[in-house]
N, C-alpha and C positions, 0 to 999 in steps of 0.2 A: 245305837247305831253307831258304828266306827267312823272316825272323821276322815273324809278324804280330802280336807282340805289340800295335802301335799300335794294332788295332781294337778293343782292349780298354781303350786309355786313355780316361781320362775326360774328355768336351769340353766338357756342359754341367749345371747340377744344376738340374733341377724340383724343390722342395721338398726332401726326401731323397732323392731317386732321381737317382743321377748316370748321366747318359746319355753312351755312348760311339758311335764311329764306326761300328762294326757294326749298335748297334742303330738308327742313324740309315739306314745301307742297309737292311736289313731294313726299316722302317718305310715307307722309299719304294718296296723290292719290291712290299708288300703293298696301300699304296695301288695303284701302278699295276695291280697285278692285279687289284682291286676294281672299278677304272674300266676294265679292259677286259672283267671278267663282266658290268657294266653293260650296258655296252655290248652285248656278243653280248646279252643276254638282253631286252633294249628289242629288239633286232632279229627276233627269235623270235617277241616275243609279237605284233608289229606286223605281220610277214608270213606266219607259220604258225599263229596261233591266234583274235588280234582280228579278224584279214581276214574269219572266216569265221564271225563272233556276228553279230548283227542292230544291234549298237551303232554309235550315229554316228561319224565322225569325229573330233567334238570329245571325246566320250568316251574313245574308243579310244586319242588323242593323251594324256588327261590320265593314264589309267590307266599308258600307257608312260613318262611323265614319273615321277609317283608309285614306279615302282618303281625307276628308275633312282635317283632320289634316297635310296631306303632301303637300297638296296646300297652306295651310295657310303657313306652314314651308318656301316653296319656296318662298312665298310671302313676310316673313322676312327677309328670307336672300336678297332676290329681291330688296326690300328696303333698305338697307344696302349697296348696292351696288351702290344706287343712290345717298345717304348720301355721298359716297367717303370713306367708311371706308371699310380699305382693310382686307379683310376676309384669306388673307392668313397666317395671324398670330391669332391664338385662345387666345393672351395674353388677350384684352380687353376683352372679352366673359370671359374666365376666370375669369379677375379681378370682373366683375360684378356677377359672382355665387358666387365669395368667399366671395363679402361685401354682398348678398342678405341672405346667408347662416349664415353669423354670425350675422346678425340682426334678428335672427329665422324664418328664411324662410324654416329650415330643413322639416317640416311637409308639407308644398306645396312641396317642389321637389321630398317628398317622396310619395304622392299622386300622383305627374303627373307621375314618374317612374311606381309607382304600376298600374296607369289608364293602361299606356301603354303594360305591362305585362298581364294586364286582358283582354285586346283586342284582344292582339295576341297568348295568351294561351287558351283564353275562358274556364276556368274553371267554369265559370257564363254566361249567355246569356239572352236577354230581352226575357221574359216569364216564365224564370224558378222560381222553389217555392224552398226556399233556406231559411235557417238556420243558423247566424252568430252573435255571439256574445250576443245571447240569445233572440234575434228577428227573428222572421218569418214571410215571405212575398213573394210575388212576384217580381219580380226585372221588373222594369216599363223604367228604362231608365239607361244607362250608360257613363258617361262621362270621361275625361282628369282625373279630379281631385276626382269626386264623383259618386255615385250609387244609384240612388231611388229606394227604395221598399216600396209598398203599402201594409200593411197590410191586415187582415182579416178583420179589422175596418175600411176601406178606408182611411187609415191614412198613408202618404207619409213620410216616414223617409229616410234623407240624410245620406248616409253611407261612411267615407273617403274610398278610394279604400286602402289604406293599410293595412284595416281590414281584406280584402280577400285575404292578402300576411301573413301577420302575426299571423293571427287566424284561428282556424278549422273552413270550412264552408261546413256545409252538405247542399248537393244540391239533394233534391225531386227527380228531373228533369233530371240528367243528360245522357244521351243517351236514358234509357227507364225509364218514368215515370209511369210504372207499378209498384205499392208497395203490400205488405203484413202486413194489420193490425192485432193484438192482441189484442180480447176483452176478460177481465177475467169476469168469472163468477163462485162464489161461493154459491155451493150449501148446502143443508141439508145431515146429513152424511148416508145417506139412501142406500146401494149397490143397492137394490131390482129398484131404480128408474134413475140410473145411464145411460142405456141404452135409458131410455126414454127422457131422459134430452138431452142426444147426439142426438138422431133421430130430437129431436123439435129443437134444436140448426141449425142442418142441414138445416131442413124447411125452419127453418126463413131467414138463409142466400140465400137460394135458391131463396124465392119470394121479396127479396130488388133487386130494377132493378139495381141499379149502384155496386154492387158484380158481379164480374167476374164469369162466371160458368168453365171457364179454364184458368189458375189452377183451380179445383174445392174447395170449403169452408172443412174444415176440423175441429176436436175437439181433442186439445188433453188434458190429464190427466194430470195435472201440479203438484201433491203434495196434500197431508193429512195435512191439517190445523189443528189448534186447537179444531175448532168446524165443520169444515167446509169439502167437498170434491172440491178440487180448480180445474176448466175446464178451457180453453181459446177454443174460438172459433175463426179460424184465416180463414179470408178471404182477396181474392185479390182485387183492385181495380184500375180504369183507372187512377187516376190522386190523385195525395197526396193534393191537395188544396180543394178536398171535403171530406178528410177521417172523419173529428172532425162530421161532419153531418150525415156522415154513422153511424158512433159508435151511436149518440145518437139515430137514427131511429131504430137501431140494439137492443140498451139497453131496449128502449120502448118496443118496439115488445117481447122481451126476459119476462120484470116485467108481459107483459098482460099475454103471451101463460102461463108461468109456473104458476101463479096464476090459468088460467082457468084449468089447469090439477095436482093443487095440490102439486107442486113440491115450498118448500119453498126456498128463497135464503136467506142463513144466513149472520147473521151478527155478531161481535162479542160481549159475554156477558164474565159477570163473578160471580161465584157461592159463594156463602160465609157460610162456614162450620165454626158450633161455637161447639167445642169440650166439653166445658163445662157447656152444658146443661143449657146455659144463655136463658132468658126467656124475649123477646122480646115485651115489653110494649105500647099499641099503644093508645092512648089518642082520645077520640070521636069526631067526628066534633061539632060545638058547632055553628055553622054555622054566627059565626065573624070573623074577622082578626085580 
C-alpha cells in the first residue's frame, strides 16, 4: 500500500486551522461540483421551466443568473467548511477583503456590488436598447461584473456595471418600447404652401410601414426661422432600435415629394449689402489655372 500520509501533512495555516493537501483537493472538488450543479440548474430553469412562463426574456435571464450565483456562493461556503475554516467568525473574510481593497480591488468590488443591484432592481435587462456614457446599443449579456452592449455597427462593448449605478442611463425599451420621433423640416417662407406641406408630411408618414397609425402622426409649426418656416413631423414607432432607419426613409421621401410639388427646403444663406455703391469687378476666365 502506498503511503498517503503526505495528504494529511499541513500546507498552510489559516488562523488556528491547519489546511492539508487532502482538504485542498476536497475543496476544489466541492467547488467544481457546485459549478457543474449551477450550470445544470440554470439550463433546466431556462429550457424547461422559465420558457413556459409569461416572463419576458430579461426577467428570465435575471432569474437564471441570480440562481447560478446563489448556488456558487453556497458552494464556496461549503468548500470553506471542508477546509475546516470556521465561518462563525468573519474575521478572516474581512481581513482578506480589506487586503484586496488595499491592493486596488475597489473597482472590482464596486462593479460586483453594482452587478447584484442591476440583477435585482433590473433597471436594464437583456434585449433593452439603452444609452449610457455616450454609448448606445442593445444589452446582450449581464454578468456579475460587467454588461455587454452591442452597437448598431455590431460591435460588442464591455461596460462595467458601476456605470449603470453612477451615471444617467437612458433606457429606450423600459416598460413600453414605443417612442415618438421628431423629424424637423425647414421650408421656404411661403405661407400659401404651409397647408400643402403639412398634408404631404402626413401622407409620407402614413405611407411608411413602420410608422404606427395610433397614435397618429402630426405636424407642428415649431418657429419662424431667419429664412424658413420650421416644421416638425412627429411619428410614433414600435421600437427605438429602428428609429435611425425610419428617419432616413422619411427624409428621403420628404425631399422627393417636396421637389415634386415645388416646395423648397430652405437652407441658411447670407445677403451682402454694399452701402457705398462699390463696384465688384470680375475677371474674365482665361481657361488657365
